[in-house]
C-alpha positions as CSV (number, residue, x, y, z in Angstrom):
1,F,-10.0,8.6,-18.1
2,L,-7.7,6.0,-16.5
3,S,-8.2,3.5,-19.4
4,S,-7.8,6.2,-22.0
5,I,-4.3,7.2,-20.7
6,G,-3.2,3.6,-20.3
7,I,-3.5,3.1,-16.5
8,A,-4.8,-0.4,-15.6
9,N,-7.8,-0.3,-13.3
10,L,-10.1,-3.0,-11.8
11,E,-13.6,-3.1,-10.3
12,V,-15.5,-6.2,-9.2
13,M,-19.3,-6.1,-9.0
14,G,-20.6,-6.9,-5.5
15,V,-17.2,-6.7,-3.8
16,E,-15.8,-3.9,-1.6
17,A,-13.0,-1.9,-3.3
18,D,-10.9,-2.3,-0.1
19,D,-11.0,-6.1,-0.5
20,V,-10.0,-5.9,-4.2
21,L,-7.1,-3.6,-3.3
22,G,-6.1,-5.8,-0.4
23,T,-6.1,-8.9,-2.5
24,L,-4.0,-7.2,-5.3
25,A,-1.5,-6.0,-2.8
26,K,-0.9,-9.4,-1.2
27,S,-1.0,-11.2,-4.6
28,Y,2.0,-9.3,-5.9
29,L,4.2,-9.6,-2.7
30,S,6.4,-12.4,-4.0
31,E,7.3,-10.6,-7.2
32,A,7.4,-6.9,-6.2
33,E,10.3,-5.1,-4.5
34,N,7.8,-2.9,-2.7
35,I,4.1,-2.0,-2.9
36,N,2.7,1.4,-2.0
37,I,-1.0,2.0,-1.4
38,L,-2.1,5.6,-1.6
39,T,-5.3,6.2,0.4
40,G,-7.1,8.3,2.9
41,D,-8.5,5.2,4.7
42,R,-6.7,4.1,7.9
43,D,-8.2,0.6,7.7
44,F,-5.4,-0.1,5.2
45,L,-2.8,0.2,7.9
46,Q,-3.6,-3.5,8.7
47,L,-1.8,-4.4,5.4
48,I,1.5,-3.0,6.4
49,D,4.5,-5.3,6.2
50,D,8.1,-5.3,5.1
51,K,7.1,-4.7,1.5
52,I,3.8,-2.8,1.8
53,T,3.8,0.9,2.7
54,I,0.6,2.8,3.2
55,S,0.7,6.5,2.1
56,L,-2.1,8.2,4.0
57,M,-3.4,11.4,2.3
58,R,-4.5,13.9,5.0
59,R,-5.1,16.8,2.6
60,G,-4.7,15.3,-0.9
61,L,-1.3,14.9,-2.4
62,S,-0.1,18.1,-0.6
63,D,0.0,16.3,2.8
64,V,0.9,12.6,2.7
65,I,2.4,10.4,5.5
66,N,4.2,7.2,4.5
67,C,3.3,4.6,7.1
68,N,5.2,1.5,8.2
69,T,5.5,-0.4,11.5
70,D,7.4,2.5,13.0
71,Y,4.4,4.8,12.4
72,L,2.1,2.3,14.1
73,V,4.4,2.4,17.2
74,D,4.5,6.2,17.3
75,K,0.8,6.6,16.6
76,Y,-0.8,3.7,18.5
77,G,1.9,2.1,20.6
78,F,1.9,-1.3,18.8
79,N,3.8,-2.7,15.8
80,N,1.4,-5.5,14.8
81,P,-0.7,-4.2,11.8
82,K,-3.5,-6.7,12.5
83,K,-4.2,-4.8,15.8
84,I,-5.7,-2.1,13.6
85,I,-8.7,-4.5,13.2
86,F,-8.8,-5.0,17.0
87,L,-8.8,-1.2,17.4
88,K,-11.7,-0.7,15.0
89,S,-13.6,-3.5,16.6
90,L,-13.6,-1.7,19.9
91,M,-13.7,2.0,19.1
92,G,-15.5,1.7,15.7
93,D,-15.3,4.1,12.8
94,S,-18.2,6.3,11.8
95,S,-16.8,7.1,8.4
96,D,-17.0,3.4,7.5
97,N,-20.2,2.6,9.4
98,I,-18.3,0.4,11.9
99,P,-20.2,0.7,15.2
100,G,-17.6,-0.6,17.7
101,A,-18.4,-1.2,21.3
102,K,-20.7,1.4,22.9
103,G,-19.0,3.8,25.2
104,I,-15.4,2.8,24.3
105,G,-13.1,5.4,22.8
106,E,-9.6,5.4,21.4
107,K,-7.8,5.7,24.8
108,T,-9.7,2.8,26.4
109,A,-9.4,0.7,23.3
110,L,-5.6,1.2,23.1
111,K,-5.2,0.2,26.8
112,L,-7.1,-3.0,26.1
113,I,-5.0,-3.6,22.9
114,S,-1.8,-3.3,25.0
115,E,-3.1,-6.1,27.3
116,Y,-4.7,-8.5,24.9
117,E,-3.8,-10.0,21.5
118,N,-7.1,-9.7,19.7
119,L,-10.8,-9.5,20.2
120,K,-11.2,-13.2,20.8
121,D,-8.4,-13.1,23.5
122,L,-10.2,-10.1,25.2
123,Y,-13.6,-11.8,25.3
124,S,-12.0,-15.0,26.5
125,N,-10.5,-13.2,29.5
126,L,-13.3,-10.7,30.5
127,D,-12.9,-11.9,34.0
128,K,-9.5,-10.3,34.1
129,V,-10.9,-6.8,33.2
130,E,-10.8,-5.1,36.6
131,N,-12.9,-2.1,35.7
132,I,-16.5,-3.4,36.3
133,K,-18.2,-0.8,34.2
134,L,-15.8,-1.4,31.3
135,R,-16.4,-5.1,31.6
136,E,-20.2,-4.5,31.5
137,K,-19.8,-2.3,28.4
138,L,-17.9,-5.1,26.6
139,I,-20.4,-7.7,27.5
140,A,-23.3,-5.5,26.3
141,S,-21.5,-4.9,23.0
142,T,-20.3,-8.4,22.2
143,D,-22.4,-8.7,19.0
144,L,-21.4,-5.1,17.9
145,S,-17.7,-5.7,18.5
146,E,-17.8,-9.0,16.6
147,L,-19.6,-7.4,13.7
148,S,-17.2,-4.5,13.7
149,E,-14.3,-7.0,13.5
150,V,-15.7,-8.5,10.3
151,L,-16.4,-5.0,8.8
152,A,-12.9,-3.7,9.6
153,T,-11.1,-6.7,8.2
154,I,-9.8,-6.2,4.6
155,R,-10.0,-9.5,2.7
156,T,-6.9,-10.5,0.8
157,N,-7.9,-13.8,-0.7
158,L,-10.4,-13.0,-3.4
159,D,-10.2,-14.9,-6.7
160,L,-9.4,-12.1,-9.1
161,D,-8.9,-12.4,-12.9
162,F,-6.3,-9.6,-13.2
163,S,-2.7,-9.4,-14.2
164,L,-0.3,-6.4,-14.4
165,D,1.1,-8.0,-17.4
166,K,-2.1,-7.2,-19.3
167,S,-1.1,-3.5,-19.9
168,T,-3.8,-1.1,-20.8
169,I,-3.4,0.5,-24.3
170,S,-3.8,4.3,-24.3
171,N,-6.3,5.9,-26.6
172,K,-5.6,9.6,-27.4
173,D,-8.8,10.0,-29.4
174,K,-10.9,8.7,-26.5
175,L,-9.1,10.9,-24.1
176,I,-9.7,14.1,-26.1
177,E,-13.4,13.0,-26.5
178,L,-13.7,12.8,-22.7
179,I,-11.9,16.1,-22.2
180,N,-14.3,17.8,-24.5
181,E,-17.3,16.1,-23.0
182,Y,-16.5,17.1,-19.4
183,Q,-14.8,20.4,-20.3
184,F,-11.5,19.5,-18.7
185,K,-9.6,21.9,-20.9
186,S,-7.4,23.3,-18.1
187,I,-5.7,19.9,-17.6
188,E,-5.8,18.7,-21.3
189,K,-2.0,19.3,-21.7
190,D,-1.2,17.4,-18.5
191,L,-3.4,14.4,-19.3
192,I,-2.0,14.1,-22.8
193,S,1.6,14.4,-21.5
194,L,0.8,11.7,-18.9
195,M,-0.5,9.4,-21.6
196,T,2.6,9.8,-23.8
197,N,5.1,9.8,-20.9
198,P,3.6,7.4,-18.3
199,N,6.9,7.0,-16.4
200,N,7.5,10.7,-16.1
201,N,6.5,11.7,-12.5
202,D,4.8,15.0,-12.1
203,S,7.5,17.1,-10.3
204,R,4.8,19.4,-8.8
205,A,3.1,16.5,-7.1
206,S,6.5,15.1,-5.9
207,S,7.5,18.5,-4.4
208,N,4.2,18.9,-2.6
209,S,4.2,15.5,-1.0
210,T,5.4,15.6,2.6
211,N,6.8,12.8,4.7
212,T,6.3,13.7,8.3
213,E,7.8,10.6,9.9
């Protein structure tokens, strides 16, 4: 469907989609005025910078939060996007099969993040963790935390053969064929309109999007 209406798309066999998207975002930083990533995955908050905004979908396009460093401060108490990796390394994320350290939740993780720069810094200074039980949990979960750090990190240095200059050519016949095959008659008019007017934003989607910052 994307190709038939002229929207460029990319998939790489054997590579996480997160890493492909992260690499694309960083690759175009020098030539783009701004980059917006629309996603429901909070892992992408680690990519925030002056040019990259993460639009988190909480309930589809009807409830979207545009996230920048101010959002990180309000939500987590830090403004360094890389600390999202640190957070996931400690508290994990069941939706992404990131285990985290056993017995450490968000509140404890955020306290540690406020005191240490990253996971390596924390484990290099375990003797400074006054809570003995917490220190024991961290020691017991060393391998899990280090694995979680790897799993939570979005790669941004893949070698991708992709260029936005290679615009995708729309194919109305292919689009109609797909609409008929999957019985998408109710959105046929909208899809054809999108294909013929790619720069015309859907006013309904725009009016339903909510910035709650």
